[in-house]
All heavy atoms as a GROMACS GRO file, in nm:
protein
  539
    1MET      N    1   9.319   7.268   8.113
    1MET     CA    2   9.185   7.205   8.106
    1MET      C    3   9.084   7.279   8.182
    1MET      O    4   9.102   7.327   8.297
    1MET     CB    5   9.206   7.065   8.173
    1MET     CG    6   9.069   6.983   8.176
    1MET     SD    7   9.086   6.842   8.256
    1MET     CE    8   9.128   6.735   8.134
    2ARG      N    9   8.968   7.291   8.122
    2ARG     CA   10   8.868   7.378   8.183
    2ARG      C   11   8.810   7.316   8.300
    2ARG      O   12   8.783   7.397   8.390
    2ARG     CB   13   8.754   7.382   8.067
    2ARG     CG   14   8.633   7.464   8.113
    2ARG     CD   15   8.657   7.603   8.151
    2ARG     NE   16   8.549   7.654   8.216
    2ARG     CZ   17   8.454   7.746   8.166
    2ARG    NH1   18   8.456   7.786   8.047
    2ARG    NH2   19   8.360   7.801   8.248
    3LEU      N   20   8.792   7.179   8.315
    3LEU     CA   21   8.730   7.132   8.437
    3LEU      C   22   8.828   7.156   8.560
    3LEU      O   23   8.778   7.185   8.669
    3LEU     CB   24   8.710   6.985   8.422
    3LEU     CG   25   8.590   6.950   8.315
    3LEU    CD1   26   8.589   6.792   8.297
    3LEU    CD2   27   8.469   7.013   8.357
    4LEU      N   28   8.954   7.154   8.540
    4LEU     CA   29   9.041   7.173   8.646
    4LEU      C   30   9.041   7.320   8.696
    4LEU      O   31   9.042   7.349   8.806
    4LEU     CB   32   9.206   7.133   8.592
    4LEU     CG   33   9.295   7.141   8.693
    4LEU    CD1   34   9.276   7.059   8.812
    4LEU    CD2   35   9.433   7.124   8.628
    5TRP      N   36   9.034   7.411   8.607
    5TRP     CA   37   9.016   7.552   8.624
    5TRP      C   38   8.880   7.575   8.706
    5TRP      O   39   8.891   7.643   8.816
    5TRP     CB   40   9.017   7.639   8.508
    5TRP     CG   41   9.026   7.782   8.525
    5TRP    CD1   42   9.135   7.868   8.551
    5TRP    CD2   43   8.899   7.867   8.534
    5TRP    NE1   44   9.089   7.997   8.574
    5TRP    CE2   45   8.947   8.004   8.559
    5TRP    CE3   46   8.766   7.845   8.521
    5TRP    CZ2   47   8.861   8.108   8.573
    5TRP    CZ3   48   8.690   7.946   8.532
    5TRP    CH2   49   8.725   8.078   8.554
    6ASP      N   50   8.780   7.513   8.666
    6ASP     CA   51   8.660   7.534   8.726
    6ASP      C   52   8.659   7.486   8.871
    6ASP      O   53   8.604   7.542   8.964
    6ASP     CB   54   8.539   7.462   8.650
    6ASP     CG   55   8.506   7.530   8.530
    6ASP    OD1   56   8.535   7.651   8.508
    6ASP    OD2   57   8.435   7.465   8.449
    7ALA      N   58   8.713   7.360   8.890
    7ALA     CA   59   8.732   7.305   9.033
    7ALA      C   60   8.816   7.388   9.127
    7ALA      O   61   8.775   7.416   9.232
    7ALA     CB   62   8.799   7.165   9.026
    8GLN      N   63   8.921   7.459   9.074
    8GLN     CA   64   9.004   7.543   9.149
    8GLN      C   65   8.930   7.678   9.182
    8GLN      O   66   8.932   7.734   9.296
    8GLN     CB   67   9.139   7.582   9.066
    8GLN     CG   68   9.224   7.472   9.065
    8GLN     CD   69   9.353   7.499   8.974
    8GLN    OE1   70   9.372   7.620   8.936
    8GLN    NE2   71   9.436   7.397   8.961
    9ARG      N   72   8.846   7.721   9.089
    9ARG     CA   73   8.764   7.849   9.109
    9ARG      C   74   8.654   7.807   9.222
    9ARG      O   75   8.638   7.904   9.311
    9ARG     CB   76   8.697   7.885   8.975
    9ARG     CG   77   8.626   8.008   8.990
    9ARG     CD   78   8.582   8.055   8.864
    9ARG     NE   79   8.506   8.188   8.867
    9ARG     CZ   80   8.394   8.207   8.806
    9ARG    NH1   81   8.347   8.123   8.713
    9ARG    NH2   82   8.333   8.332   8.821
   10ALA      N   83   8.592   7.698   9.206
   10ALA     CA   84   8.490   7.666   9.301
   10ALA      C   85   8.546   7.649   9.442
   10ALA      O   86   8.492   7.703   9.538
   10ALA     CB   87   8.414   7.532   9.264
   11LEU      N   88   8.671   7.589   9.457
   11LEU     CA   89   8.733   7.563   9.590
   11LEU      C   90   8.773   7.705   9.642
   11LEU      O   91   8.761   7.725   9.765
   11LEU     CB   92   8.849   7.474   9.581
   11LEU     CG   93   8.925   7.435   9.700
   11LEU    CD1   94   8.823   7.380   9.798
   11LEU    CD2   95   9.045   7.365   9.671
   12SER      N   96   8.823   7.788   9.557
   12SER     CA   97   8.859   7.924   9.607
   12SER      C   98   8.742   7.999   9.664
   12SER      O   99   8.745   8.068   9.764
   12SER     CB  100   8.919   8.008   9.486
   12SER     OG  101   9.043   7.948   9.454
   13TYR      N  102   8.631   7.982   9.594
   13TYR     CA  103   8.511   8.045   9.640
   13TYR      C  104   8.474   8.004   9.779
   13TYR      O  105   8.437   8.081   9.870
   13TYR     CB  106   8.390   8.039   9.540
   13TYR     CG  107   8.257   8.101   9.575
   13TYR    CD1  108   8.253   8.247   9.546
   13TYR    CD2  109   8.169   8.041   9.654
   13TYR    CE1  110   8.131   8.318   9.596
   13TYR    CE2  111   8.051   8.107   9.691
   13TYR     CZ  112   8.036   8.254   9.661
   13TYR     OH  113   7.928   8.319   9.704
   14ILE      N  114   8.463   7.866   9.792
   14ILE     CA  115   8.430   7.807   9.916
   14ILE      C  116   8.527   7.848  10.026
   14ILE      O  117   8.478   7.893  10.144
   14ILE     CB  118   8.417   7.647   9.903
   14ILE    CG1  119   8.312   7.605   9.822
   14ILE    CG2  120   8.416   7.583  10.043
   14ILE    CD1  121   8.327   7.455   9.781
   15ASP      N  122   8.652   7.844   9.993
   15ASP     CA  123   8.753   7.899  10.097
   15ASP      C  124   8.734   8.031  10.137
   15ASP      O  125   8.743   8.074  10.250
   15ASP     CB  126   8.894   7.865  10.048
   15ASP     CG  127   8.995   7.891  10.158
   15ASP    OD1  128   8.979   7.833  10.267
   15ASP    OD2  129   9.087   7.955  10.140
   16GLU      N  130   8.708   8.116  10.047
   16GLU     CA  131   8.700   8.264  10.066
   16GLU      C  132   8.568   8.298  10.127
   16GLU      O  133   8.562   8.384  10.230
   16GLU     CB  134   8.726   8.348   9.942
   16GLU     CG  135   8.720   8.507   9.971
   16GLU     CD  136   8.768   8.587   9.842
   16GLU    OE1  137   8.832   8.520   9.754
   16GLU    OE2  138   8.750   8.704   9.858
   17TYR      N  139   8.461   8.250  10.086
   17TYR     CA  140   8.321   8.300  10.131
   17TYR      C  141   8.240   8.194  10.207
   17TYR      O  142   8.157   8.234  10.285
   17TYR     CB  143   8.247   8.337  10.004
   17TYR     CG  144   8.303   8.449   9.937
   17TYR    CD1  145   8.353   8.434   9.802
   17TYR    CD2  146   8.302   8.578   9.983
   17TYR    CE1  147   8.412   8.524   9.736
   17TYR    CE2  148   8.354   8.686   9.915
   17TYR     CZ  149   8.414   8.659   9.785
   17TYR     OH  150   8.475   8.764   9.722
   18GLY      N  151   8.286   8.074  10.202
   18GLY     CA  152   8.208   7.972  10.273
   18GLY      C  153   8.273   7.918  10.414
   18GLY      O  154   8.201   7.884  10.500
   19TRP      N  155   8.399   7.932  10.404
   19TRP     CA  156   8.471   7.880  10.531
   19TRP      C  157   8.472   7.985  10.643
   19TRP      O  158   8.491   8.106  10.619
   19TRP     CB  159   8.617   7.851  10.493
   19TRP     CG  160   8.708   7.801  10.618
   19TRP    CD1  161   8.794   7.871  10.671
   19TRP    CD2  162   8.691   7.676  10.669
   19TRP    NE1  163   8.856   7.793  10.782
   19TRP    CE2  164   8.796   7.674  10.778
   19TRP    CE3  165   8.613   7.558  10.651
   19TRP    CZ2  166   8.809   7.553  10.858
   19TRP    CZ3  167   8.623   7.448  10.737
   19TRP    CH2  168   8.728   7.461  10.839
   20ASP      N  169   8.437   7.950  10.767
   20ASP     CA  170   8.433   8.030  10.887
   20ASP      C  171   8.580   8.036  10.934
   20ASP      O  172   8.622   7.938  10.995
   20ASP     CB  173   8.336   7.968  10.987
   20ASP     CG  174   8.328   8.069  11.105
   20ASP    OD1  175   8.417   8.161  11.117
   20ASP    OD2  176   8.257   8.033  11.196
   21HIS      N  177   8.637   8.145  10.900
   21HIS     CA  178   8.790   8.154  10.946
   21HIS      C  179   8.797   8.177  11.095
   21HIS      O  180   8.918   8.171  11.140
   21HIS     CB  181   8.855   8.270  10.860
   21HIS     CG  182   8.862   8.245  10.714
   21HIS    ND1  183   8.963   8.165  10.659
   21HIS    CD2  184   8.779   8.267  10.619
   21HIS    CE1  185   8.947   8.147  10.535
   21HIS    NE2  186   8.834   8.218  10.501
   22VAL      N  187   8.700   8.205  11.158
   22VAL     CA  188   8.714   8.227  11.302
   22VAL      C  189   8.687   8.099  11.383
   22VAL      O  190   8.764   8.049  11.473
   22VAL     CB  191   8.608   8.330  11.356
   22VAL    CG1  192   8.602   8.350  11.511
   22VAL    CG2  193   8.623   8.464  11.285
   23ASN      N  194   8.582   8.031  11.350
   23ASN     CA  195   8.536   7.903  11.437
   23ASN      C  196   8.552   7.778  11.354
   23ASN      O  197   8.517   7.672  11.402
   23ASN     CB  198   8.400   7.921  11.490
   23ASN     CG  199   8.383   8.034  11.574
   23ASN    OD1  200   8.454   8.047  11.663
   23ASN    ND2  201   8.282   8.114  11.568
   24GLY      N  202   8.577   7.778  11.226
   24GLY     CA  203   8.596   7.658  11.138
   24GLY      C  204   8.464   7.619  11.098
   24GLY      O  205   8.354   7.674  11.133
   25GLY      N  206   8.456   7.526  10.990
   25GLY     CA  207   8.330   7.489  10.946
   25GLY      C  208   8.291   7.562  10.814
   25GLY      O  209   8.352   7.663  10.793
   26THR      N  210   8.186   7.519  10.746
   26THR     CA  211   8.143   7.595  10.628
   26THR      C  212   8.010   7.631  10.632
   26THR      O  213   7.920   7.559  10.692
   26THR     CB  214   8.164   7.500  10.501
   26THR    OG1  215   8.108   7.369  10.523
   26THR    CG2  216   8.308   7.481  10.455
   27TRP      N  217   7.980   7.752  10.591
   27TRP     CA  218   7.844   7.802  10.597
   27TRP      C  219   7.768   7.739  10.483
   27TRP      O  220   7.810   7.723  10.382
   27TRP     CB  221   7.839   7.961  10.577
   27TRP     CG  222   7.915   8.030  10.683
   27TRP    CD1  223   8.041   8.083  10.681
   27TRP    CD2  224   7.864   8.042  10.810
   27TRP    NE1  225   8.069   8.130  10.806
   27TRP    CE2  226   7.965   8.108  10.896
   27TRP    CE3  227   7.749   8.022  10.893
   27TRP    CZ2  228   7.966   8.153  11.020
   27TRP    CZ3  229   7.735   8.058  11.024
   27TRP    CH2  230   7.831   8.106  11.090
   28TRP      N  231   7.629   7.718  10.509
   28TRP     CA  232   7.544   7.661  10.408
   28TRP      C  233   7.506   7.768  10.306
   28TRP      O  234   7.493   7.726  10.190
   28TRP     CB  235   7.407   7.614  10.484
   28TRP     CG  236   7.322   7.561  10.389
   28TRP    CD1  237   7.193   7.618  10.350
   28TRP    CD2  238   7.325   7.440  10.316
   28TRP    NE1  239   7.131   7.538  10.258
   28TRP    CE2  240   7.210   7.431  10.225
   28TRP    CE3  241   7.421   7.342  10.307
   28TRP    CZ2  242   7.185   7.330  10.134
   28TRP    CZ3  243   7.402   7.227  10.206
   28TRP    CH2  244   7.281   7.229  10.135
   29ASP      N  245   7.491   7.888  10.344
   29ASP     CA  246   7.459   8.000  10.247
   29ASP      C  247   7.541   8.124  10.259
   29ASP      O  248   7.608   8.132  10.358
   29ASP     CB  249   7.307   8.025  10.253
   29ASP     CG  250   7.268   8.068  10.385
   29ASP    OD1  251   7.345   8.100  10.476
   29ASP    OD2  252   7.143   8.055  10.412
   30SER      N  253   7.525   8.207  10.182
   30SER     CA  254   7.602   8.342  10.191
   30SER      C  255   7.545   8.436  10.296
   30SER      O  256   7.625   8.535  10.333
   30SER     CB  257   7.586   8.413  10.054
   30SER     OG  258   7.462   8.437  10.013
   31ASP      N  259   7.436   8.404  10.353
   31ASP     CA  260   7.389   8.471  10.464
   31ASP      C  261   7.447   8.440  10.602
   31ASP      O  262   7.431   8.502  10.707
   31ASP     CB  263   7.235   8.470  10.479
   31ASP     CG  264   7.161   8.539  10.362
   31ASP    OD1  265   7.208   8.638  10.305
   31ASP    OD2  266   7.050   8.486  10.335
   32HIS      N  267   7.524   8.321  10.598
   32HIS     CA  268   7.591   8.269  10.716
   32HIS      C  269   7.489   8.241  10.830
   32HIS      O  270   7.509   8.266  10.946
   32HIS     CB  271   7.711   8.370  10.765
   32HIS     CG  272   7.812   8.366  10.660
   32HIS    ND1  273   7.917   8.448  10.680
   32HIS    CD2  274   7.831   8.313  10.535
   32HIS    CE1  275   8.003   8.430  10.570
   32HIS    NE2  276   7.953   8.361  10.486
   33ASP      N  277   7.374   8.184  10.796
   33ASP     CA  278   7.277   8.155  10.894
   33ASP      C  279   7.317   8.023  10.976
   33ASP      O  280   7.283   8.027  11.102
   33ASP     CB  281   7.135   8.134  10.825
   33ASP     CG  282   7.085   8.257  10.773
   33ASP    OD1  283   7.114   8.367  10.835
   33ASP    OD2  284   7.010   8.254  10.675
   34HIS      N  285   7.360   7.917  10.905
   34HIS     CA  286   7.409   7.806  10.975
   34HIS      C  287   7.510   7.726  10.894
   34HIS      O  288   7.513   7.746  10.777
   34HIS     CB  289   7.274   7.711  10.997
   34HIS     CG  290   7.204   7.662  10.888
   34HIS    ND1  291   7.124   7.747  10.801
   34HIS    CD2  292   7.215   7.553  10.820
   34HIS    CE1  293   7.076   7.673  10.704
   34HIS    NE2  294   7.118   7.556  10.708
   35LYS      N  295   7.564   7.627  10.966
   35LYS     CA  296   7.671   7.546  10.898
   35LYS      C  297   7.617   7.410  10.878
   35LYS      O  298   7.540   7.356  10.957
   35LYS     CB  299   7.801   7.537  10.987
   35LYS     CG  300   7.858   7.672  10.998
   35LYS     CD  301   7.975   7.662  11.101
   35LYS     CE  302   8.034   7.800  11.130
   35LYS     NZ  303   8.136   7.791  11.233
   36THR      N  304   7.661   7.336  10.772
   36THR     CA  305   7.630   7.206  10.747
   36THR      C  306   7.761   7.126  10.696
   36THR      O  307   7.854   7.188  10.664
   36THR     CB  308   7.518   7.197  10.633
   36THR    OG1  309   7.561   7.238  10.516
   36THR    CG2  310   7.390   7.266  10.676
   37SER      N  311   7.740   6.998  10.694
   37SER     CA  312   7.862   6.912  10.647
   37SER      C  313   7.869   6.896  10.497
   37SER      O  314   7.980   6.866  10.453
   37SER     CB  315   7.856   6.778  10.715
   37SER     OG  316   7.744   6.708  10.686
   38GLU      N  317   7.765   6.918  10.420
   38GLU     CA  318   7.764   6.899  10.281
   38GLU      C  319   7.878   6.989  10.205
   38GLU      O  320   7.956   6.925  10.136
   38GLU     CB  321   7.641   6.917  10.218
   38GLU     CG  322   7.535   6.816  10.248
   38GLU     CD  323   7.443   6.847  10.381
   38GLU    OE1  324   7.503   6.929  10.453
   38GLU    OE2  325   7.351   6.775  10.398
   39PRO      N  326   7.882   7.120  10.232
   39PRO     CA  327   7.988   7.199  10.155
   39PRO      C  328   8.122   7.162  10.215
   39PRO      O  329   8.231   7.169  10.154
   39PRO     CB  330   7.950   7.346  10.187
   39PRO     CG  331   7.856   7.337  10.301
   39PRO     CD  332   7.786   7.203  10.301
   40LEU      N  333   8.131   7.121  10.343
   40LEU     CA  334   8.267   7.093  10.404
   40LEU      C  335   8.313   6.968  10.332
   40LEU      O  336   8.433   6.958  10.299
   40LEU     CB  337   8.244   7.066  10.557
   40LEU     CG  338   8.373   7.028  10.624
   40LEU    CD1  339   8.478   7.138  10.622
   40LEU    CD2  340   8.342   6.993  10.774
   41ALA      N  341   8.233   6.867  10.317
   41ALA     CA  342   8.270   6.744  10.248
   41ALA      C  343   8.311   6.766  10.106
   41ALA      O  344   8.406   6.709  10.055
   41ALA     CB  345   8.160   6.634  10.259
   42ALA      N  346   8.226   6.853  10.040
   42ALA     CA  347   8.266   6.875   9.894
   42ALA      C  348   8.402   6.963   9.882
   42ALA      O  349   8.475   6.930   9.801
   42ALA     CB  350   8.151   6.968   9.834
   43ALA      N  351   8.422   7.059   9.976
   43ALA     CA  352   8.550   7.124   9.970
   43ALA      C  353   8.661   7.032   9.998
   43ALA      O  354   8.768   7.034   9.923
   43ALA     CB  355   8.552   7.227  10.069
   44ALA      N  356   8.649   6.942  10.088
   44ALA     CA  357   8.760   6.845  10.133
   44ALA      C  358   8.783   6.754  10.004
   44ALA      O  359   8.908   6.728   9.973
   44ALA     CB  360   8.726   6.772  10.252
   45LEU      N  361   8.680   6.708   9.945
   45LEU     CA  362   8.694   6.619   9.813
   45LEU      C  363   8.767   6.684   9.711
   45LEU      O  364   8.859   6.639   9.652
   45LEU     CB  365   8.564   6.554   9.781
   45LEU     CG  366   8.561   6.468   9.663
   45LEU    CD1  367   8.659   6.350   9.693
   45LEU    CD2  368   8.428   6.432   9.620
   46VAL      N  369   8.725   6.817   9.683
   46VAL     CA  370   8.763   6.889   9.578
   46VAL      C  371   8.918   6.922   9.589
   46VAL      O  372   9.014   6.904   9.512
   46VAL     CB  373   8.694   7.005   9.541
   46VAL    CG1  374   8.768   7.111   9.441
   46VAL    CG2  375   8.549   6.974   9.489
   47ALA      N  376   8.955   6.964   9.721
   47ALA     CA  377   9.094   6.991   9.755
   47ALA      C  378   9.172   6.883   9.750
   47ALA      O  379   9.289   6.893   9.682
   47ALA     CB  380   9.091   7.061   9.897
   48ALA      N  381   9.136   6.756   9.795
   48ALA     CA  382   9.222   6.656   9.787
   48ALA      C  383   9.241   6.597   9.648
   48ALA      O  384   9.356   6.560   9.614
   48ALA     CB  385   9.167   6.523   9.880
   49THR      N  386   9.136   6.610   9.567
   49THR     CA  387   9.151   6.563   9.430
   49THR      C  388   9.236   6.661   9.345
   49THR      O  389   9.320   6.626   9.269
   49THR     CB  390   9.016   6.558   9.356
   49THR    OG1  391   8.925   6.475   9.432
   49THR    CG2  392   9.019   6.519   9.214
   50LEU      N  393   9.230   6.795   9.372
   50LEU     CA  394   9.323   6.883   9.307
   50LEU      C  395   9.463   6.860   9.346
   50LEU      O  396   9.557   6.864   9.264
   50LEU     CB  397   9.282   7.033   9.337
   50LEU     CG  398   9.150   7.077   9.259
   50LEU    CD1  399   9.109   7.213   9.316
   50LEU    CD2  400   9.182   7.093   9.107
   51TYR      N  401   9.486   6.838   9.485
   51TYR     CA  402   9.622   6.809   9.513
   51TYR      C  403   9.675   6.675   9.440
   51TYR      O  404   9.789   6.674   9.410
   51TYR     CB  405   9.624   6.787   9.675
   51TYR     CG  406   9.779   6.742   9.710
   51TYR    CD1  407   9.878   6.839   9.714
   51TYR    CD2  408   9.805   6.615   9.745
   51TYR    CE1  409  10.001   6.807   9.742
   51TYR    CE2  410   9.925   6.574   9.783
   51TYR     CZ  411  10.022   6.672   9.781
   51TYR     OH  412  10.156   6.636   9.811
   52GLY      N  413   9.598   6.576   9.428
   52GLY     CA  414   9.629   6.458   9.363
   52GLY      C  415   9.666   6.475   9.216
   52GLY      O  416   9.746   6.399   9.160
   53ILE      N  417   9.604   6.572   9.154
   53ILE     CA  418   9.632   6.612   9.015
   53ILE      C  419   9.747   6.703   8.994
   53ILE      O  420   9.840   6.672   8.910
   53ILE     CB  421   9.506   6.668   8.939
   53ILE    CG1  422   9.389   6.562   8.949
   53ILE    CG2  423   9.537   6.720   8.809
   53ILE    CD1  424   9.267   6.611   8.902
   54VAL      N  425   9.755   6.816   9.058
   54VAL     CA  426   9.852   6.919   9.047
   54VAL      C  427   9.966   6.925   9.152
   54VAL      O  428  10.074   6.997   9.122
   54VAL     CB  429   9.791   7.058   9.027
   54VAL    CG1  430   9.697   7.065   8.914
   54VAL    CG2  431   9.714   7.104   9.157
   55HIS      N  432   9.953   6.852   9.260
   55HIS     CA  433  10.057   6.836   9.357
   55HIS      C  434  10.105   6.972   9.425
   55HIS      O  435  10.217   6.986   9.455
   55HIS     CB  436  10.179   6.754   9.300
   55HIS     CG  437  10.139   6.621   9.252
   55HIS    ND1  438  10.099   6.530   9.327
   55HIS    CD2  439  10.134   6.582   9.125
   55HIS    CE1  440  10.064   6.422   9.259
   55HIS    NE2  441  10.082   6.455   9.125
   56GLU      N  442  10.009   7.071   9.431
   56GLU     CA  443  10.038   7.188   9.498
   56GLU      C  444   9.997   7.179   9.632
   56GLU      O  445   9.888   7.153   9.684
   56GLU     CB  446   9.955   7.310   9.436
   56GLU     CG  447  10.000   7.341   9.288
   56GLU     CD  448   9.927   7.464   9.227
   56GLU    OE1  449   9.880   7.542   9.297
   56GLU    OE2  450   9.921   7.462   9.109
   57PRO      N  451  10.102   7.217   9.731
   57PRO     CA  452  10.079   7.215   9.879
   57PRO      C  453   9.970   7.285   9.926
   57PRO      O  454   9.893   7.250  10.022
   57PRO     CB  455  10.206   7.266   9.924
   57PRO     CG  456  10.313   7.242   9.829
   57PRO     CD  457  10.233   7.256   9.700
   58TYR      N  458   9.914   7.394   9.852
   58TYR     CA  459   9.798   7.476   9.891
   58TYR      C  460   9.684   7.385   9.903
   58TYR      O  461   9.602   7.398  10.003
   58TYR     CB  462   9.789   7.597   9.796
   58TYR     CG  463   9.659   7.662   9.795
   58TYR    CD1  464   9.628   7.745   9.904
   58TYR    CD2  465   9.551   7.640   9.716
   58TYR    CE1  466   9.509   7.816   9.917
   58TYR    CE2  467   9.437   7.704   9.725
   58TYR     CZ  468   9.406   7.802   9.827
   58TYR     OH  469   9.290   7.861   9.833
   59PHE      N  470   9.662   7.295   9.795
   59PHE     CA  471   9.536   7.216   9.801
   59PHE      C  472   9.545   7.098   9.915
   59PHE      O  473   9.455   7.078   9.976
   59PHE     CB  474   9.521   7.149   9.659
   59PHE     CG  475   9.496   7.252   9.559
   59PHE    CD1  476   9.584   7.255   9.453
   59PHE    CD2  477   9.405   7.339   9.567
   59PHE    CE1  478   9.565   7.342   9.339
   59PHE    CE2  479   9.367   7.434   9.460
   59PHE     CZ  480   9.448   7.443   9.344
   60LEU      N  481   9.665   7.053   9.945
   60LEU     CA  482   9.680   6.958  10.046
   60LEU      C  483   9.644   7.035  10.188
   60LEU      O  484   9.568   6.967  10.269
   60LEU     CB  485   9.818   6.901  10.049
   60LEU     CG  486   9.854   6.795  10.172
   60LEU    CD1  487   9.752   6.682  10.164
   60LEU    CD2  488   9.996   6.751  10.161
   61ASN      N  489   9.702   7.143  10.195
   61ASN     CA  490   9.667   7.222  10.319
   61ASN      C  491   9.514   7.252  10.344
   61ASN      O  492   9.470   7.240  10.460
   61ASN     CB  493   9.744   7.353  10.329
   61ASN     CG  494   9.895   7.341  10.341
   61ASN    OD1  495   9.950   7.232  10.393
   61ASN    ND2  496   9.967   7.438  10.301
   62LEU      N  497   9.446   7.284  10.233
   62LEU     CA  498   9.309   7.300  10.244
   62LEU      C  499   9.235   7.171  10.280
   62LEU      O  500   9.136   7.180  10.362
   62LEU     CB  501   9.249   7.352  10.110
   62LEU     CG  502   9.273   7.508  10.086
   62LEU    CD1  503   9.206   7.543   9.949
   62LEU    CD2  504   9.213   7.589  10.203
   63ALA      N  505   9.279   7.068  10.214
   63ALA     CA  506   9.206   6.930  10.240
   63ALA      C  507   9.230   6.892  10.376
   63ALA      O  508   9.128   6.842  10.450
   63ALA     CB  509   9.268   6.820  10.155
   64GLU      N  510   9.342   6.915  10.441
   64GLU     CA  511   9.360   6.884  10.576
   64GLU      C  512   9.298   6.976  10.680
   64GLU      O  513   9.252   6.932  10.782
   64GLU     CB  514   9.512   6.886  10.605
   64GLU     CG  515   9.594   6.781  10.539
   64GLU     CD  516   9.739   6.786  10.559
   64GLU    OE1  517   9.797   6.904  10.591
   64GLU    OE2  518   9.810   6.678  10.545
   65GLN      N  519   9.287   7.100  10.631
   65GLN     CA  520   9.209   7.199  10.716
   65GLN      C  521   9.059   7.162  10.716
   65GLN      O  522   8.994   7.167  10.824
   65GLN     CB  523   9.221   7.343  10.656
   65GLN     CG  524   9.125   7.441  10.712
   65GLN     CD  525   9.134   7.569  10.637
   65GLN    OE1  526   9.245   7.626  10.616
   65GLN    NE2  527   9.027   7.629  10.593
   66TYR      N  528   9.011   7.125  10.611
   66TYR     CA  529   8.855   7.083  10.607
   66TYR      C  530   8.837   6.950  10.673
   66TYR      O  531   8.741   6.921  10.737
   66TYR     CB  532   8.800   7.073  10.465
   66TYR     CG  533   8.816   7.213  10.396
   66TYR    CD1  534   8.844   7.210  10.258
   66TYR    CD2  535   8.801   7.334  10.466
   66TYR    CE1  536   8.848   7.330  10.192
   66TYR    CE2  537   8.814   7.454  10.386
   66TYR     CZ  538   8.835   7.452  10.253
   66TYR     OH  539   8.852   7.572  10.188
   0.00000   0.00000   0.00000
């Protein structure tokens, strides 16, 4: 399903480029100027939803991390 693939791709992007792997939190933009809660909430929701659909522990771990 295309929507499922898109959600996984978006979450992977947030995890790779948006998540601050040193101090936690998500960056608002790719310049890493400041952090906000909106992308953090979106990532947590997408991760939890994906886990509920595909039951892969990777998504549960991300949801708990966020």
